[in-house]
Gaussian input, Z-matrix of N, CA and C with variables (Angstrom, degrees):
# hf/3-21g

backbone

0 1
 N
 C     1     B1
 C     2     B2     1     A1
 N     3     B3     2     A2     1     D1
 C     4     B4     3     A3     2     D2
 C     5     B5     4     A4     3     D3
 N     6     B6     5     A5     4     D4
 C     7     B7     6     A6     5     D5
 C     8     B8     7     A7     6     D6
 N     9     B9     8     A8     7     D7
 C    10    B10     9     A9     8     D8
 C    11    B11    10    A10     9     D9
 N    12    B12    11    A11    10    D10
 C    13    B13    12    A12    11    D11
 C    14    B14    13    A13    12    D12
 N    15    B15    14    A14    13    D13
 C    16    B16    15    A15    14    D14
 C    17    B17    16    A16    15    D15
 N    18    B18    17    A17    16    D16
 C    19    B19    18    A18    17    D17
 C    20    B20    19    A19    18    D18
 N    21    B21    20    A20    19    D19
 C    22    B22    21    A21    20    D20
 C    23    B23    22    A22    21    D21
 N    24    B24    23    A23    22    D22
 C    25    B25    24    A24    23    D23
 C    26    B26    25    A25    24    D24
 N    27    B27    26    A26    25    D25
 C    28    B28    27    A27    26    D26
 C    29    B29    28    A28    27    D27
 N    30    B30    29    A29    28    D28
 C    31    B31    30    A30    29    D29
 C    32    B32    31    A31    30    D30
 N    33    B33    32    A32    31    D31
 C    34    B34    33    A33    32    D32
 C    35    B35    34    A34    33    D33
 N    36    B36    35    A35    34    D34
 C    37    B37    36    A36    35    D35
 C    38    B38    37    A37    36    D36
 N    39    B39    38    A38    37    D37
 C    40    B40    39    A39    38    D38
 C    41    B41    40    A40    39    D39
 N    42    B42    41    A41    40    D40
 C    43    B43    42    A42    41    D41
 C    44    B44    43    A43    42    D42
 N    45    B45    44    A44    43    D43
 C    46    B46    45    A45    44    D44
 C    47    B47    46    A46    45    D45
 N    48    B48    47    A47    46    D46
 C    49    B49    48    A48    47    D47
 C    50    B50    49    A49    48    D48
 N    51    B51    50    A50    49    D49
 C    52    B52    51    A51    50    D50
 C    53    B53    52    A52    51    D51
 N    54    B54    53    A53    52    D52
 C    55    B55    54    A54    53    D53
 C    56    B56    55    A55    54    D54
 N    57    B57    56    A56    55    D55
 C    58    B58    57    A57    56    D56
 C    59    B59    58    A58    57    D57
 N    60    B60    59    A59    58    D58
 C    61    B61    60    A60    59    D59
 C    62    B62    61    A61    60    D60
 N    63    B63    62    A62    61    D61
 C    64    B64    63    A63    62    D62
 C    65    B65    64    A64    63    D63
 N    66    B66    65    A65    64    D64
 C    67    B67    66    A66    65    D65
 C    68    B68    67    A67    66    D66
 N    69    B69    68    A68    67    D67
 C    70    B70    69    A69    68    D68
 C    71    B71    70    A70    69    D69
 N    72    B72    71    A71    70    D70
 C    73    B73    72    A72    71    D71
 C    74    B74    73    A73    72    D72
 N    75    B75    74    A74    73    D73
 C    76    B76    75    A75    74    D74
 C    77    B77    76    A76    75    D75
 N    78    B78    77    A77    76    D76
 C    79    B79    78    A78    77    D77
 C    80    B80    79    A79    78    D78
 N    81    B81    80    A80    79    D79
 C    82    B82    81    A81    80    D80
 C    83    B83    82    A82    81    D81
 N    84    B84    83    A83    82    D82
 C    85    B85    84    A84    83    D83
 C    86    B86    85    A85    84    D84
 N    87    B87    86    A86    85    D85
 C    88    B88    87    A87    86    D86
 C    89    B89    88    A88    87    D87
 N    90    B90    89    A89    88    D88
 C    91    B91    90    A90    89    D89
 C    92    B92    91    A91    90    D90
 N    93    B93    92    A92    91    D91
 C    94    B94    93    A93    92    D92
 C    95    B95    94    A94    93    D93
 N    96    B96    95    A95    94    D94
 C    97    B97    96    A96    95    D95
 C    98    B98    97    A97    96    D96
 N    99    B99    98    A98    97    D97
 C   100   B100    99    A99    98    D98
 C   101   B101   100   A100    99    D99
 N   102   B102   101   A101   100   D100
 C   103   B103   102   A102   101   D101
 C   104   B104   103   A103   102   D102
 N   105   B105   104   A104   103   D103
 C   106   B106   105   A105   104   D104
 C   107   B107   106   A106   105   D105
 N   108   B108   107   A107   106   D106
 C   109   B109   108   A108   107   D107
 C   110   B110   109   A109   108   D108
 N   111   B111   110   A110   109   D109
 C   112   B112   111   A111   110   D110
 C   113   B113   112   A112   111   D111
 N   114   B114   113   A113   112   D112
 C   115   B115   114   A114   113   D113
 C   116   B116   115   A115   114   D114
 N   117   B117   116   A116   115   D115
 C   118   B118   117   A117   116   D116
 C   119   B119   118   A118   117   D117
 N   120   B120   119   A119   118   D118
 C   121   B121   120   A120   119   D119
 C   122   B122   121   A121   120   D120
 N   123   B123   122   A122   121   D121
 C   124   B124   123   A123   122   D122
 C   125   B125   124   A124   123   D123
 N   126   B126   125   A125   124   D124
 C   127   B127   126   A126   125   D125
 C   128   B128   127   A127   126   D126
 N   129   B129   128   A128   127   D127
 C   130   B130   129   A129   128   D128
 C   131   B131   130   A130   129   D129
 N   132   B132   131   A131   130   D130
 C   133   B133   132   A132   131   D131
 C   134   B134   133   A133   132   D132
 N   135   B135   134   A134   133   D133
 C   136   B136   135   A135   134   D134
 C   137   B137   136   A136   135   D135
 N   138   B138   137   A137   136   D136
 C   139   B139   138   A138   137   D137
 C   140   B140   139   A139   138   D138
 N   141   B141   140   A140   139   D139
 C   142   B142   141   A141   140   D140
 C   143   B143   142   A142   141   D141
 N   144   B144   143   A143   142   D142
 C   145   B145   144   A144   143   D143
 C   146   B146   145   A145   144   D144
 N   147   B147   146   A146   145   D145
 C   148   B148   147   A147   146   D146
 C   149   B149   148   A148   147   D147
 N   150   B150   149   A149   148   D148
 C   151   B151   150   A150   149   D149
 C   152   B152   151   A151   150   D150
 N   153   B153   152   A152   151   D151
 C   154   B154   153   A153   152   D152
 C   155   B155   154   A154   153   D153
 N   156   B156   155   A155   154   D154
 C   157   B157   156   A156   155   D155
 C   158   B158   157   A157   156   D156
 N   159   B159   158   A158   157   D157
 C   160   B160   159   A159   158   D158
 C   161   B161   160   A160   159   D159
 N   162   B162   161   A161   160   D160
 C   163   B163   162   A162   161   D161
 C   164   B164   163   A163   162   D162
 N   165   B165   164   A164   163   D163
 C   166   B166   165   A165   164   D164
 C   167   B167   166   A166   165   D165
 N   168   B168   167   A167   166   D166
 C   169   B169   168   A168   167   D167
 C   170   B170   169   A169   168   D168
 N   171   B171   170   A170   169   D169
 C   172   B172   171   A171   170   D170
 C   173   B173   172   A172   171   D171
 N   174   B174   173   A173   172   D172
 C   175   B175   174   A174   173   D173
 C   176   B176   175   A175   174   D174
 N   177   B177   176   A176   175   D175
 C   178   B178   177   A177   176   D176
 C   179   B179   178   A178   177   D177
 N   180   B180   179   A179   178   D178
 C   181   B181   180   A180   179   D179
 C   182   B182   181   A181   180   D180
 N   183   B183   182   A182   181   D181
 C   184   B184   183   A183   182   D182
 C   185   B185   184   A184   183   D183
 N   186   B186   185   A185   184   D184
 C   187   B187   186   A186   185   D185
 C   188   B188   187   A187   186   D186
 N   189   B189   188   A188   187   D187
 C   190   B190   189   A189   188   D188
 C   191   B191   190   A190   189   D189
 N   192   B192   191   A191   190   D190
 C   193   B193   192   A192   191   D191
 C   194   B194   193   A193   192   D192
 N   195   B195   194   A194   193   D193
 C   196   B196   195   A195   194   D194
 C   197   B197   196   A196   195   D195
 N   198   B198   197   A197   196   D196
 C   199   B199   198   A198   197   D197
 C   200   B200   199   A199   198   D198
 N   201   B201   200   A200   199   D199
 C   202   B202   201   A201   200   D200
 C   203   B203   202   A202   201   D201
 N   204   B204   203   A203   202   D202
 C   205   B205   204   A204   203   D203
 C   206   B206   205   A205   204   D204
 N   207   B207   206   A206   205   D205
 C   208   B208   207   A207   206   D206
 C   209   B209   208   A208   207   D207
 N   210   B210   209   A209   208   D208
 C   211   B211   210   A210   209   D209
 C   212   B212   211   A211   210   D210
 N   213   B213   212   A212   211   D211
 C   214   B214   213   A213   212   D212
 C   215   B215   214   A214   213   D213
 N   216   B216   215   A215   214   D214
 C   217   B217   216   A216   215   D215
 C   218   B218   217   A217   216   D216
 N   219   B219   218   A218   217   D217
 C   220   B220   219   A219   218   D218
 C   221   B221   220   A220   219   D219
 N   222   B222   221   A221   220   D220
 C   223   B223   222   A222   221   D221
 C   224   B224   223   A223   222   D222
 N   225   B225   224   A224   223   D223
 C   226   B226   225   A225   224   D224
 C   227   B227   226   A226   225   D225
 N   228   B228   227   A227   226   D226
 C   229   B229   228   A228   227   D227
 C   230   B230   229   A229   228   D228
 N   231   B231   230   A230   229   D229
 C   232   B232   231   A231   230   D230
 C   233   B233   232   A232   231   D231
 N   234   B234   233   A233   232   D232
 C   235   B235   234   A234   233   D233
 C   236   B236   235   A235   234   D234
 N   237   B237   236   A236   235   D235
 C   238   B238   237   A237   236   D236
 C   239   B239   238   A238   237   D237
 N   240   B240   239   A239   238   D238
 C   241   B241   240   A240   239   D239
 C   242   B242   241   A241   240   D240
 N   243   B243   242   A242   241   D241
 C   244   B244   243   A243   242   D242
 C   245   B245   244   A244   243   D243
 N   246   B246   245   A245   244   D244
 C   247   B247   246   A246   245   D245
 C   248   B248   247   A247   246   D246
 N   249   B249   248   A248   247   D247
 C   250   B250   249   A249   248   D248
 C   251   B251   250   A250   249   D249

   B1=1.4583
   B2=1.5267
   B3=1.3294
   B4=1.4581
   B5=1.5240
   B6=1.3280
   B7=1.4623
   B8=1.5247
   B9=1.3297
   B10=1.4652
   B11=1.5257
   B12=1.3304
   B13=1.4647
   B14=1.5178
   B15=1.3340
   B16=1.4653
   B17=1.5285
   B18=1.3266
   B19=1.4695
   B20=1.5288
   B21=1.3147
   B22=1.4668
   B23=1.5304
   B24=1.3316
   B25=1.4644
   B26=1.5229
   B27=1.3327
   B28=1.4707
   B29=1.5283
   B30=1.3190
   B31=1.4688
   B32=1.5226
   B33=1.3275
   B34=1.4635
   B35=1.5329
   B36=1.3209
   B37=1.4662
   B38=1.5262
   B39=1.3269
   B40=1.4569
   B41=1.5093
   B42=1.3206
   B43=1.4637
   B44=1.5174
   B45=1.3298
   B46=1.4650
   B47=1.5208
   B48=1.3193
   B49=1.4687
   B50=1.5211
   B51=1.3185
   B52=1.4659
   B53=1.5308
   B54=1.3314
   B55=1.4695
   B56=1.5261
   B57=1.3259
   B58=1.4703
   B59=1.5223
   B60=1.3331
   B61=1.4666
   B62=1.5246
   B63=1.3198
   B64=1.4637
   B65=1.5314
   B66=1.3351
   B67=1.4618
   B68=1.5268
   B69=1.3255
   B70=1.4651
   B71=1.5239
   B72=1.3276
   B73=1.4666
   B74=1.5288
   B75=1.3286
   B76=1.4650
   B77=1.5348
   B78=1.3347
   B79=1.4692
   B80=1.5299
   B81=1.3187
   B82=1.4695
   B83=1.5277
   B84=1.3378
   B85=1.4679
   B86=1.5296
   B87=1.3289
   B88=1.4669
   B89=1.5306
   B90=1.3436
   B91=1.4749
   B92=1.5226
   B93=1.3358
   B94=1.4690
   B95=1.5348
   B96=1.3152
   B97=1.4595
   B98=1.5290
   B99=1.3130
   B100=1.4648
   B101=1.5288
   B102=1.3490
   B103=1.4610
   B104=1.5204
   B105=1.3287
   B106=1.4690
   B107=1.5179
   B108=1.3280
   B109=1.4603
   B110=1.5263
   B111=1.3180
   B112=1.4682
   B113=1.5154
   B114=1.3364
   B115=1.4578
   B116=1.5287
   B117=1.3427
   B118=1.4571
   B119=1.5304
   B120=1.3073
   B121=1.4548
   B122=1.5191
   B123=1.3091
   B124=1.4641
   B125=1.5218
   B126=1.2757
   B127=1.4676
   B128=1.5197
   B129=1.3393
   B130=1.4708
   B131=1.5258
   B132=1.3182
   B133=1.4566
   B134=1.5223
   B135=1.3346
   B136=1.4699
   B137=1.5311
   B138=1.3275
   B139=1.4634
   B140=1.5322
   B141=1.3130
   B142=1.4671
   B143=1.5279
   B144=1.3312
   B145=1.4660
   B146=1.5246
   B147=1.3239
   B148=1.4665
   B149=1.5317
   B150=1.3412
   B151=1.4640
   B152=1.5268
   B153=1.3280
   B154=1.4640
   B155=1.5323
   B156=1.3430
   B157=1.4667
   B158=1.5305
   B159=1.3236
   B160=1.4583
   B161=1.5294
   B162=1.3213
   B163=1.4648
   B164=1.5235
   B165=1.3249
   B166=1.4665
   B167=1.5299
   B168=1.3322
   B169=1.4606
   B170=1.5332
   B171=1.3078
   B172=1.4630
   B173=1.5325
   B174=1.3339
   B175=1.4674
   B176=1.5207
   B177=1.3325
   B178=1.4687
   B179=1.5286
   B180=1.3231
   B181=1.4639
   B182=1.5309
   B183=1.3146
   B184=1.4637
   B185=1.5351
   B186=1.3276
   B187=1.4620
   B188=1.5265
   B189=1.3325
   B190=1.4641
   B191=1.5249
   B192=1.3327
   B193=1.4608
   B194=1.5309
   B195=1.3444
   B196=1.4623
   B197=1.5303
   B198=1.3386
   B199=1.4629
   B200=1.5208
   B201=1.3215
   B202=1.4575
   B203=1.5226
   B204=1.3271
   B205=1.4653
   B206=1.5173
   B207=1.3187
   B208=1.4631
   B209=1.5266
   B210=1.3101
   B211=1.4692
   B212=1.5253
   B213=1.3239
   B214=1.4700
   B215=1.5211
   B216=1.3370
   B217=1.4606
   B218=1.5292
   B219=1.3190
   B220=1.4681
   B221=1.5291
   B222=1.3208
   B223=1.4656
   B224=1.5113
   B225=1.3407
   B226=1.4650
   B227=1.5262
   B228=1.3419
   B229=1.4697
   B230=1.5330
   B231=1.3251
   B232=1.4567
   B233=1.5246
   B234=1.3236
   B235=1.4600
   B236=1.5243
   B237=1.3284
   B238=1.4597
   B239=1.5192
   B240=1.3279
   B241=1.4604
   B242=1.5188
   B243=1.3094
   B244=1.4618
   B245=1.5235
   B246=1.3161
   B247=1.4744
   B248=1.5261
   B249=1.3213
   B250=1.4667
   B251=1.5073
   A1=109.41
   A2=114.84
   A3=121.25
   A4=108.61
   A5=116.34
   A6=121.86
   A7=108.23
   A8=115.50
   A9=120.18
   A10=109.21
   A11=115.89
   A12=122.10
   A13=108.33
   A14=115.69
   A15=121.27
   A16=107.98
   A17=116.31
   A18=121.22
   A19=113.80
   A20=118.46
   A21=120.69
   A22=112.72
   A23=117.52
   A24=120.94
   A25=113.98
   A26=117.59
   A27=119.92
   A28=111.98
   A29=117.39
   A30=122.21
   A31=113.65
   A32=118.90
   A33=120.73
   A34=113.10
   A35=117.03
   A36=121.44
   A37=108.76
   A38=116.31
   A39=123.34
   A40=115.70
   A41=117.54
   A42=121.02
   A43=112.14
   A44=116.21
   A45=120.63
   A46=110.91
   A47=116.97
   A48=120.85
   A49=109.76
   A50=116.91
   A51=120.75
   A52=111.64
   A53=117.06
   A54=120.33
   A55=111.07
   A56=117.01
   A57=120.98
   A58=110.71
   A59=116.85
   A60=120.53
   A61=110.79
   A62=116.95
   A63=120.93
   A64=110.18
   A65=116.66
   A66=120.70
   A67=111.91
   A68=117.56
   A69=120.40
   A70=110.93
   A71=117.84
   A72=121.07
   A73=109.68
   A74=117.06
   A75=121.11
   A76=111.07
   A77=116.39
   A78=120.46
   A79=110.73
   A80=116.89
   A81=121.02
   A82=110.77
   A83=116.30
   A84=120.52
   A85=109.60
   A86=116.25
   A87=121.27
   A88=112.06
   A89=116.38
   A90=121.08
   A91=112.89
   A92=116.21
   A93=121.78
   A94=112.20
   A95=114.91
   A96=122.45
   A97=108.58
   A98=117.15
   A99=120.73
   A100=113.05
   A101=117.49
   A102=120.02
   A103=111.72
   A104=115.22
   A105=121.67
   A106=107.35
   A107=115.79
   A108=121.81
   A109=107.58
   A110=116.39
   A111=121.48
   A112=107.45
   A113=116.13
   A114=121.34
   A115=109.14
   A116=117.03
   A117=119.42
   A118=111.16
   A119=118.00
   A120=122.11
   A121=110.87
   A122=115.69
   A123=120.13
   A124=111.17
   A125=118.79
   A126=123.17
   A127=114.88
   A128=115.71
   A129=121.49
   A130=112.10
   A131=117.28
   A132=121.17
   A133=113.51
   A134=117.67
   A135=120.70
   A136=112.14
   A137=116.77
   A138=120.00
   A139=109.99
   A140=117.08
   A141=120.47
   A142=109.82
   A143=117.22
   A144=120.94
   A145=110.30
   A146=116.89
   A147=120.86
   A148=110.57
   A149=116.15
   A150=120.56
   A151=109.87
   A152=116.89
   A153=120.92
   A154=111.34
   A155=117.23
   A156=120.24
   A157=110.65
   A158=116.65
   A159=121.04
   A160=110.09
   A161=116.35
   A162=121.19
   A163=112.53
   A164=117.62
   A165=121.82
   A166=113.14
   A167=117.76
   A168=120.12
   A169=109.21
   A170=115.93
   A171=121.49
   A172=112.97
   A173=117.37
   A174=120.38
   A175=112.46
   A176=116.91
   A177=121.33
   A178=109.66
   A179=115.90
   A180=121.15
   A181=112.00
   A182=117.15
   A183=121.63
   A184=112.01
   A185=117.59
   A186=121.18
   A187=114.34
   A188=117.99
   A189=119.94
   A190=110.63
   A191=114.86
   A192=121.32
   A193=111.82
   A194=117.02
   A195=119.84
   A196=111.00
   A197=114.74
   A198=122.70
   A199=107.71
   A200=115.60
   A201=121.18
   A202=108.83
   A203=116.30
   A204=121.00
   A205=106.67
   A206=116.55
   A207=121.40
   A208=109.70
   A209=117.25
   A210=121.44
   A211=112.16
   A212=117.50
   A213=121.00
   A214=112.65
   A215=116.30
   A216=120.37
   A217=108.20
   A218=117.20
   A219=123.41
   A220=112.32
   A221=117.75
   A222=121.81
   A223=114.69
   A224=117.12
   A225=119.40
   A226=110.22
   A227=115.10
   A228=122.42
   A229=107.58
   A230=116.12
   A231=121.23
   A232=109.16
   A233=116.12
   A234=121.54
   A235=106.03
   A236=116.38
   A237=122.69
   A238=109.93
   A239=114.90
   A240=121.88
   A241=109.14
   A242=115.36
   A243=121.77
   A244=106.28
   A245=116.98
   A246=119.14
   A247=111.17
   A248=116.00
   A249=121.01
   A250=110.09
   D1=144.28
   D2=-178.87
   D3=-133.09
   D4=141.77
   D5=173.63
   D6=-107.60
   D7=152.90
   D8=-177.77
   D9=-134.19
   D10=136.27
   D11=177.67
   D12=-129.02
   D13=115.53
   D14=177.89
   D15=-102.16
   D16=118.94
   D17=-175.97
   D18=-93.79
   D19=7.40
   D20=-177.52
   D21=-56.55
   D22=-40.46
   D23=-175.23
   D24=-73.21
   D25=-22.04
   D26=-175.63
   D27=-122.23
   D28=22.97
   D29=-173.87
   D30=-56.30
   D31=-25.53
   D32=-176.40
   D33=-110.84
   D34=17.81
   D35=-179.30
   D36=-119.77
   D37=89.77
   D38=-173.42
   D39=-49.67
   D40=-50.49
   D41=-178.70
   D42=-64.50
   D43=-38.95
   D44=178.98
   D45=-65.88
   D46=-36.03
   D47=179.28
   D48=-63.09
   D49=-49.75
   D50=-179.69
   D51=-61.82
   D52=-41.51
   D53=178.94
   D54=-64.81
   D55=-41.63
   D56=179.87
   D57=-65.18
   D58=-42.06
   D59=178.72
   D60=-64.56
   D61=-45.65
   D62=179.43
   D63=-61.24
   D64=-42.66
   D65=-178.31
   D66=-63.74
   D67=-42.49
   D68=-178.16
   D69=-70.03
   D70=-36.96
   D71=177.51
   D72=-66.87
   D73=-45.65
   D74=178.83
   D75=-61.79
   D76=-41.21
   D77=178.89
   D78=-64.04
   D79=-41.18
   D80=179.45
   D81=-61.92
   D82=-42.83
   D83=179.55
   D84=-65.82
   D85=-46.08
   D86=-177.73
   D87=-61.66
   D88=-42.56
   D89=-176.58
   D90=-91.79
   D91=2.60
   D92=-179.76
   D93=56.11
   D94=45.34
   D95=178.82
   D96=-78.70
   D97=143.43
   D98=-178.14
   D99=-88.66
   D100=-23.39
   D101=-173.92
   D102=-144.61
   D103=133.99
   D104=171.91
   D105=-120.51
   D106=129.03
   D107=176.94
   D108=-103.26
   D109=121.95
   D110=178.70
   D111=-112.51
   D112=128.83
   D113=-177.72
   D114=-114.49
   D115=95.85
   D116=175.37
   D117=-82.80
   D118=-14.22
   D119=-177.13
   D120=86.64
   D121=172.99
   D122=-175.52
   D123=-84.96
   D124=-64.62
   D125=175.67
   D126=37.78
   D127=-141.58
   D128=-177.44
   D129=-84.22
   D130=-12.00
   D131=-178.87
   D132=94.36
   D133=-5.46
   D134=-177.98
   D135=-67.15
   D136=-39.99
   D137=-179.86
   D138=-67.67
   D139=-39.45
   D140=177.71
   D141=-62.00
   D142=-42.22
   D143=178.17
   D144=-62.27
   D145=-39.90
   D146=179.34
   D147=-63.52
   D148=-42.64
   D149=178.85
   D150=-62.06
   D151=-45.23
   D152=-179.53
   D153=-64.14
   D154=-38.42
   D155=176.16
   D156=-63.65
   D157=-40.96
   D158=177.61
   D159=-60.02
   D160=-45.77
   D161=-178.10
   D162=-67.41
   D163=-22.19
   D164=-179.67
   D165=-83.22
   D166=-8.96
   D167=178.09
   D168=-60.11
   D169=137.99
   D170=-173.32
   D171=-53.43
   D172=-46.69
   D173=-177.58
   D174=-68.40
   D175=-31.64
   D176=178.74
   D177=-77.30
   D178=-43.82
   D179=-177.60
   D180=-59.13
   D181=-29.87
   D182=179.98
   D183=-68.77
   D184=-15.55
   D185=-174.94
   D186=-90.11
   D187=-20.60
   D188=-176.51
   D189=-122.83
   D190=169.57
   D191=-177.11
   D192=-89.44
   D193=-51.93
   D194=-178.56
   D195=-159.47
   D196=161.97
   D197=177.60
   D198=-114.88
   D199=138.24
   D200=178.95
   D201=-127.53
   D202=126.10
   D203=174.17
   D204=-88.72
   D205=127.23
   D206=-177.68
   D207=-65.15
   D208=118.52
   D209=-178.11
   D210=-72.59
   D211=-20.63
   D212=-178.95
   D213=-95.13
   D214=-17.86
   D215=-177.99
   D216=-139.59
   D217=103.06
   D218=-176.85
   D219=-56.93
   D220=-26.81
   D221=-175.09
   D222=-92.10
   D223=27.02
   D224=-177.13
   D225=-142.15
   D226=138.73
   D227=179.81
   D228=-128.43
   D229=137.17
   D230=175.56
   D231=-110.11
   D232=134.56
   D233=175.81
   D234=-114.65
   D235=118.12
   D236=-177.55
   D237=-97.64
   D238=137.04
   D239=179.05
   D240=-117.05
   D241=145.23
   D242=174.84
   D243=-111.28
   D244=125.03
   D245=-179.55
   D246=-56.91
   D247=138.17
   D248=-178.20
   D249=-100.89

C-alpha cells in the first residue's frame, strides 16, 4: 500500500503544509504503509526544500526508514517505511 500527498493546492500556506505532512506521516505509521509519495511540484524548488527540512526533524526522522528523491521527476519525493 502507498499513500500520496500532493502539495500543489497548499504550496503557499506554511501551516497547512506542515499539518498535511505530519498527517500523512502519522497515517503511514498507523496503517503500516511502506511508501509515501509526496509531490511538492517542480517550481523554484523552495517547497521541495521545505518538505525535506520537515522530514529531517529528529522526531519525524525516527518514524521512517529513508527518503528518496525521484531521479526521473524532480517534483516528487518518496518516503520509505520499514514495518516495526
